[in-house]
Every structure is written in C-alpha cells, then in structure tokens.
N, C-alpha and C positions, 0 to 999 in steps of 0.2 A: 338591015332592020333587026330590032331586038327579037329574040326568039321566045316563044311562049313555052311554058312547061306544064301544061295540063292543069292538074289539081294543085300544083305547087305555086301559088302566087309569089312573085318576087316582092322585094321591099317597096319598090316604086308603086306597085299595084295596091299594096296595103296602105301606103300613104294617100294615094288617090281616093281609096274607099273611105278612109277616115275623114279626109277633107270634105268629101261630098256629103257624108253624114252630117257634118257640121253646117252644111249649106254655105260654105265659104268659097270665095273665088281664089284662084292661085295667087293673085296679087296680094290679097288680104292675108292669106296664110303665110306667104313668103315674107311679108313685112313683119309679121309676128316673130318669125324665126331669124330675122336679120339676114335673109338671103335675097338674091335677085329673083324676080318672078321667072326669068328664063332658066335659071339653074333649077328652081323647083320643078318647072315643067319638064325639063330634060330628065330629072330624076324620076318623076312619075312615069314617063314614057320609056324608061329603061335605056335612054341614050347615054346618060351618065350613071355609072354604077354607084349604088348606095353603100359603099364599103368604107366610109369614113365615120369613126365612132363619134367624133365631135359634132359633125353635121347631123348625124342621126339624133343626138341628144338635143340639138337645137330644134329640129323638126318635131320631136316628141313633146318638148315643152310648148311649142307653138300649138300643137293639136291637143294639148291637155291629156296626154296619155303616156304610158311608159315606153321605153325603148323596145321592150319585149313585145308590146302590142304591134310594133312595126316590123320587127325581125321574125316573129313567130318562134315556136319551139323547135328543137332539133328535128330534122326530117326523119322519115322512117316511121315506125321501126320496120325495116325490110329484112332483117335477119333475126334469128332467135336471140342472139346476144344483145341486140339493140332493144328488142322487146323486153328482155329481162332487165336491162338497165333502166328503161322507163318505169317498169313496175317497182324496181328497187328505189328509185327516186321518190315515187309516191309513198312508199313505206317509210323512207327517211323523213319525209315531211311530217308524217304522223308521229314519228319518234321524237322529232324536235319539239312538236307541240307538247308531247307527254313529258319532256324533260324540263318543264317549268321549274326553276329552282325554288319557287315558293310553294310548290305542291308536293304531296307525298309520292314516293315512287310507286310504280305499278307492278314491280317485279322484284325478285331477289337476285342480287348479283352473284356470279360465280366466285370461287375463292380468289382473293386478291392477286396472287401470283399469276393465275390463269387470265385474269382480266387485263393485267399489264401486258402479258404476252400477246393477247388478242389485239390490244391497242397498237402494239408495235407492229404486228402483222398487217393490220389495216393501213397504218401509215406507210409501211414499206410498199404495199400494193398500190396505193395512191401515188407515191413518189415515182414508182416504176411505170406509171401510166396504165396499170391494170385497173381501170375505173370500174368495170363490172364486178371484179372480185372485191374491191373495197366497198362498193355500194351495197352489195348483198350482205355484207357483215356489219355495216355501220348502224342500221336501225337497232338491232339487239344490243350492240356495244354501247350506244349512247344511252339507252334505257338503263343498262346495268351500271354504267359509270355514274349516271345521275343517282341511281339507288345507293351506290357506294358513298356518295357525298352526304347521305343521311345516316351513315353508320359509323363504326369505329375507325374506319380508314378515311374519314372526311378530309383530313389535312393533306394526305397524298392524292386523294381522289379529285380534289378541285383542280389542281394543275393538269391532271389527266383529262378532265372534262374540257379544259381550255383547249388542249391540243387536239382532242377528238372532234370537238365541234368545229375547230378550225379546219381539220381535214374534210369535214362535211361541207363547209362553206367553199373551200377550194375546189372540191370535186364537182359540186353542182354548177359552179361558175365555169369551170374548164369544159364541162360536157354540155354546156348550153342551157341548163335549167336554172337560169339566173334568178328567177323569182324566189327560190328557196335560199339563195345566198344570204339575203338580209336576215332571215330568221336564224340561220345557223350562226351568223356572225354575232347576232344579239345574244344568243346563248353563250357564245364564247366570251363576250364582254361581261355578262352576268357572273360567269364562273370566275373570271379574272378579278372582278371587283371583290369577290368573296375572299380571294387570297391576299389581297393587298400588296402583292409583289409588283414593284414598279416596271420591271421588264415584261412580265406577263400582261400587265395593264397596257403597255405600249404595243405589245403583240396583238392584243384584242383590239386596240385602237386602229392598228393597221387593218385588221380583219373587217371592222365595220366601215372604215373609210374606203377600203377597196371594194366592198360590196355596194356601197352607195355610188361610187364612181362607175362600177360595172353596169349599174342601172341608169347611168347618165345623169345622176343627181350630183353634179360636180360641186355646187355650192355647199351642200350638206357634207360631202366628202371632205372638202377643204376645212370646214368648221370642226369636224370630228378629229381630223388628223392634226390640225394645228393645236387643238386642246391636248391631244395625246403627247405631242412633242413638247409642249410647255410643261406638262406634268413630269415628263421624263428628264427634263433639263437639270433638275436638282439631284439626279441619281446617275450621272454619267460615269461615275467610278464603278458602278455595278457591272459585273461580268455580262457581256452581251449588249450593254446599253448603247454603245456607239454604233454597232451594226443595226440595231433596232431603230435608232434615230435616223440612220441613213435611209432605211426603208420608208420611214414616215416622210422624209423629205422628198423621196421619189414619188410617193403617192400624192403629196401636196403639189409637186410639179406637174403631174398629170392632170390634177383637178384644175390648176391655174391655166393650163393650156386649153382645157375644155371650156373654161370661162373666158377664153380669148384674152388672156393676160400673159402674153409671151415673156415679157420682162420679168414678171414675178416667177414664172416657171423656170426661166434661165437661172435666176438667183438660187432657187431651190436645187436645181440640178448641180450647180456649182458647189453648194454646200454638201450634197451627197457625194460628189466626186472627191472633195477634200477629205471627207470621212473615209471613203473607200481607199484613198491613198494611205491613210493611217492604219486601217484595219487589214488591208489586203483581202484576199478571197476568204470568205467565212461561210459557215453553215449554221449560224445562230438560228435556232428554231427551223432549220432546214429551209430558210428563205433565200440563201445564196447571195447575201449582200457582198458586194465587192466591185472592183473595176469592170469585170465582165458584165455583171448584171446591170450596172449603171448604164453601160453601153446599150444593152438590149432595151432598157426602158427608153433611152434616148431615140433609138430607132422607131419605137412605137409612137413617141410624141412627135417626132419630125414628120413621120408618114402622115399622121392624121392632122398635124398642124400646118400642112400645106408646104412642106419643104422636103419632097421626096428625094431630091438630089442630095441633100444633106444626110438624109436617112441612109441612102445607099452608100455614101462616103463613109459614114460611121460604121455601117455593117461590114464593109470591106476590110476594116481594120480590126474586127473582132475575131476572137477564137472561141465560139460558143461551146466547143468540145471541152473547154476547161471547166465548164460548169456541170457538176454531177447531178443535174436536174433535167431529165428528158423533156418535161413539159415546157420549161423555159427555153430550151434549145428549139423545140418545135415552134414556140411563139416567135422566136427570132426569125426563123425561116418564113413563117407566114407573113409577118409584118414587112420583112425585106421584100418578099414577093409583091406585096401590095404597092410598095414604093416603086419597084422596078416597072410595074405595069403603067404607072403614071408617067414614067420616063420613056415609055414605048419599047421597053425591053422585055417583051413577053416570053421570049425563049429562056432568058435568065430567070425570070419569075417562075416559070414552070419548073425549072431545076430546083429552086428553093421549095416550091410546094411539094414536089415529090420527096425531097429530103425530109420535110416535116411529116409527110404521110408515113414514111418509113419509121420515124421515131414514135409517132403517136397517132395512129389512124383515126381513133374515135375523136380526138381533139380537132383534127382537120375536118372531119365530116360534120361535126356539130358547130363549126365556126361559121356564123352567118356572114361575116365579113369576107371570109374566104370564098363562100359560095357566090357572093355578088361579084367578087374579083374574077372568079372563073367564068361567070356569065359573060362579063365584058370581054374576056380573052376569047371565048368561044364565038362571039360575034365578029371578032377580027380575023380569026384563023381557026383551024381545026385539025391539028396534027393527031396522029394516032395516040400519042402519049396523053395529050389533052383530053381526047375523047374517052380514053380509058379512065382518067381521073374523074371525068364527069359521071361516068357510070358508077364508079365506086362511091361517090358522094351523093348519088341519087339525084343528079341534075340532068334532066332530060334535054335533048337538043331542041 
C-alpha cells in the first residue's frame, strides 16, 4: 500500500484535490489529458509514481493549472540553510521586479570593477552548487547591475545583466522555485535585446525556452526556441554560435518530446549531436554543450518519453565526470535513477541517487520527481540506505 506522509501531500493527492474542486470525474479529466482513466486513478492513489515530467505537464494542462500547483514548492525548510534559501528566493523575486529595464534604478551601483568581481563570484557559487551563497548575493547584485545599465557603463553592464539574470533563472529552477524562473528569464531576454548581440540573444532565447519548458509549457517553449534558432542561423560564424545553436536544438527536442512528437524530437537531437561532433566539449556561456551534455539530455528525454531501457543504455555509455558542471552531473544521476526504477533496478537507482546527493544535496532534496521516485522505491523495499535518503530529503515513511 502507498505510504502517507502526514502534512506533505504527494503529487497524486494534489491531482485528486484539483480534480475534485473542478467537479470532474476521473474519466473526464483523463480524457482531457490524453491518459487512460486507469492510469489517472493509479497516479491519484499513489500506485503509479508521478515522476514523469511530460505526464505531469499533460495533467496540469487538463486541470487548467501549472505544474508547480501539482508538485508544490520545495519541502522544508527543516534546516537554517533551507530557511535562508527560501527567504533569499523571496528577496530575489522582488529584485527581479525592481530590475525592470524601463524603470529608473532604485540604488547606486558599487564601482564597476567591484561589481564585475561580485558577478563572477555569484556565478562561481551557482556553478559549484553553492545555491544559498549565490541566492543571498543575487538580489543586491541584480539591482546594482540594473542601475549600472542606466549609467556610463551601460555598454558593459547590459551583457553582465544578461548573465546575472540567467544565473538567477538557473538557480531558482534548479532549487525547485520554478515560478520565478520565467521572470528571471524575461529580464535576461530584455537585457539581451538591448545589446543586439546575436549569441547573447540566442542565450536569452535558451533561457526563456527552458523556463517555459520547466513549467510544462512545451508549445510556448518550442515557439520561443525555434524563433531564437532562426534568428541565430544567419550568424553561425560568430564565436560561440554553433554551441548555442546546439543548446537550442536540445531545448526544442525536449519540447517536442513533451508535445508527444518523438520524430521531431529525434530530428532535433540528431542536429544537436552533429553540432556537438563539430564543436567537441565546450563551455560557451558555461552551458557545457558537447557530446556529453547531449547524452545527458537524451537520458532525460528517453526516461520521460517512455523509453527507460534506452535511457539506461545511453547513460551507461556516458562519462558525466567529463563535464565540469556539478549540477548537470547530478541531473544525469537523478534521471538515470528514475529510468532504472522503471526497469525494476531499484538497487542501481539508489546508487545513482546517492551519487547525485553527494554532488548537489540541495538539488536532490528540492527535486519533486526524485521525491516521487523515492516514494515508489520505499513502497517496494526499505534498505537502511534508502531510509537514510528519505530522512535527508524530508520524506516520512
């Protein structure tokens, strides 16, 4: 039997509550989502874990709500660090509102060299998965960089605002506060538009497309990223353009898979793979485009696209340690773990989950898909290592 978790309703329970508020039967809601009524019922009852991002997007569209309404916000805060992170995310939201490019700044920026150094530090903290450190510094930094775009350093400040707001978008999505990802990505795009730089515009296109996809809005993600790729196509001789185009293809492939268009998705993945063969491993805008990251994206798409065997096969051939991006390595391990549970390989899945936790504990704890996967594993078995992981991610037995 599924286990209850006290005050922490699982995704299935949230789905049931939303459906009942609508006054809809399971058959009616499932038909809207394109699911069988038996699958919907099993998800509501916790018999089938709700750890598939594409299915969650279908259910959210059927219920006229966001994916976040179904998944909830990150659990906790059980520790001082988590409480501080939640407070910092609230402050970051306000800073993003204040950083409207059409409005006058509300502060004076520090001297330009100090501002650049602070932005470099925040980026380094985020890349090394020190999300609390980055989140605590981002609100003041965004306000000051926004202020700098209104002064004598405007030309240099605009690209810095692009990268800083991208850091904000990536941070909130990685730590589970996805609602703020769209606002941060929009600020990134607004700053990029003011620069007119084609690669920065593509970078911002990736940001908004990824934010839309993260919210389950795959049709919007597809439209945004296709437009960004088309705009970049006449600038492919620009430094970094090929890697950026590859990231856009991957985002488009994910969106196509979410829209249940596997052939289109496969075409985009093939284009990204061809570009990766040309570029090799890169760190353009620290996105890590290259053969390894293409493989990690494929693991995600195959896991949620209903091909866990293929995902596990791809994952077994990858060397994620080649990618100098801890958050992407953690993502590889969590997605591989989800695929392995679908294959009945819970012991191997647990090994990957523990590897992800060693790399980026906050990322694992805030990942709602991981929590649902672990719920299902706990229903099937309860080793000491699994129970320990449950305690650390605040998942009651």
